Each structure stands twice: as C-alpha cells, then as structure tokens.
C-alpha positions in Angstrom: -37.4 -183.3 -36.2 -36.9 -184.5 -32.6 -37.8 -182.5 -29.5 -34.7 -180.8 -27.3 -34.7 -182.7 -24.1 -33.9 -180.3 -21.3 -32.9 -181.4 -17.7 -33.8 -178.7 -15.1 -32.0 -179.5 -11.7 -32.8 -177.4 -8.6 -33.4 -178.0 -4.8 -37.0 -176.6 -4.5 -39.7 -178.6 -6.5 -42.2 -175.6 -6.0 -39.6 -173.0 -7.7 -39.0 -175.7 -10.7 -42.8 -176.0 -11.4 -42.8 -172.4 -13.3 -39.5 -173.1 -14.9 -40.9 -176.5 -16.4 -44.2 -174.8 -17.6 -42.0 -172.3 -19.4 -39.8 -174.4 -21.1 -42.9 -176.9 -22.1 -44.6 -173.9 -23.5 -42.2 -174.5 -26.7 -43.4 -177.3 -28.6 -39.8 -178.2 -29.8 -38.4 -178.7 -25.9 -39.4 -181.4 -23.5 -38.4 -181.0 -19.8 -37.5 -183.4 -16.8 -36.8 -182.3 -13.7 -34.6 -183.6 -10.6 -34.3 -182.1 -7.0 -31.1 -184.1 -5.8 -27.7 -184.7 -7.6 -28.3 -188.1 -7.6 -31.6 -188.1 -9.4 -30.1 -185.7 -11.9 -27.2 -188.1 -12.3 -29.5 -191.2 -12.6 -31.8 -189.3 -15.2 -29.0 -187.9 -17.3 -27.7 -191.6 -17.7 -31.1 -192.8 -18.5 -31.9 -190.2 -21.4 -30.3 -188.3 -23.9 -30.4 -184.7 -22.6 -29.1 -181.8 -24.9 -29.3 -179.2 -22.3 -29.1 -179.3 -18.6 -30.4 -176.0 -16.5 -29.1 -175.9 -13.1 -30.9 -173.3 -10.9 -29.0 -170.8 -8.4 -30.4 -172.8 -5.3 -28.0 -175.5 -5.7 -24.5 -175.2 -3.5 -21.5 -174.4 -5.3 -19.9 -178.1 -4.6 -23.2 -179.8 -6.3 -23.1 -177.4 -9.2 -19.4 -178.1 -9.9 -19.9 -181.9 -9.3 -22.7 -182.2 -11.6 -21.3 -180.1 -14.2 -18.1 -182.4 -14.4 -20.0 -185.7 -14.2 -22.4 -184.4 -17.2 -19.4 -183.0 -19.3 -17.3 -186.2 -19.1 -20.5 -188.2 -19.9 -21.3 -185.9 -22.8 -18.9 -183.4 -23.9 -21.5 -181.5 -26.3 -23.8 -181.0 -23.5 -25.1 -177.5 -23.1 -25.2 -176.5 -19.3 -26.9 -173.4 -18.4 -26.9 -171.7 -15.0 -30.5 -170.0 -14.0 -31.6 -167.3 -11.8 -34.9 -168.6 -10.4 -35.6 -165.0 -9.8 -35.8 -164.3 -13.7 -37.5 -167.0 -15.6 -38.0 -164.7 -18.7 -34.6 -164.8 -19.9 -34.2 -168.6 -19.7 -35.9 -169.3 -22.9 -34.0 -166.8 -24.6 -30.7 -168.2 -23.2 -31.8 -171.6 -24.0 -32.4 -170.4 -27.9 -29.0 -168.6 -27.9 -27.2 -171.8 -26.7 -29.0 -174.0 -29.2 -28.2 -171.4 -32.2 -24.7 -171.3 -31.2 -24.2 -175.0 -31.1 -26.0 -175.4 -34.6 -23.6 -172.8 -35.8 -20.5 -175.0 -34.1 -21.9 -178.1 -35.9 -22.6 -176.6 -39.3 -20.4 -178.4 -41.9 -17.8 -176.3 -43.5 -15.6 -177.1 -46.8 -12.5 -176.0 -48.1 -10.6 -176.8 -51.1 -7.8 -175.6 -53.3 -8.1 -176.4 -56.9 -4.5 -176.6 -58.5 -5.5 -178.8 -61.2 -3.7 -177.0 -63.8 -0.8 -175.8 -61.4 1.9 -177.7 -63.4 0.1 -178.0 -66.6 2.6 -175.4 -68.3 -0.2 -173.8 -70.5 0.7 -170.3 -71.5 -2.6 -168.4 -71.6 -3.0 -164.7 -71.8 -6.7 -163.3 -71.2 -7.1 -159.9 -72.9 
C-alpha cells in the first residue's frame, strides 16, 4: 500500500516542525512542508498529495487562494485547517478525513432481479 502524502503549509518554519514530526510518526504518512504560497503551489504540482494542511498563521486571502487552486487541480483533495496551538487533534482529524474519503469511494452495487416478471407462472407457496 502506498503512503498517504500530506502537504503542510504555514508561515513559520519553527512552528511547522512539530507538526511534521507528529505526522511522520505514522508509518503510513509522509509529509512535505511549504512556507510560502508559491512554494506550496509548486510542490502541489510536482507531487500527488492526498491531504493539504493549512495552518492558522496564514492570512485569509492566502488560505482562500490555495484552497481554490488545489481544488481546481484535484477535486478529490482533502484540505484541513489546523490550529498550531493544538497539534494533538491533527492526527485524529487526518484519520477521520481519510476514513470519510474511503467510505465515499467505497463501491456500491444495486440491481433489480426481474427475470421472471413476465413469465406468467402461477406459483403458490404454501
């Protein structure tokens, strides 16, 4: 199984480091960081990310711009907003988002069996 690739974007490299360490503790996840919008967009185009984490130290305009660009490039991308003050909830939020996507992508089957609809058989079960 391939690893889940996560792009973490924030303005302060020192505050990003604990987030990257926390995410990389999970063997199934791999992270990449970006500290500017341009760097985030460039890295997003270079790799196939499953999740983007936008930290709360970004401005509202930058947040909106990145969300729009990322969802246009990949409509299935998961974008999470993260408060730098509470890193403990991030891994749980990532897990919930991945589970939700798995459920949405789970194949479903539906069919109607009407093979004997017009057979005209009079079968009585007693």
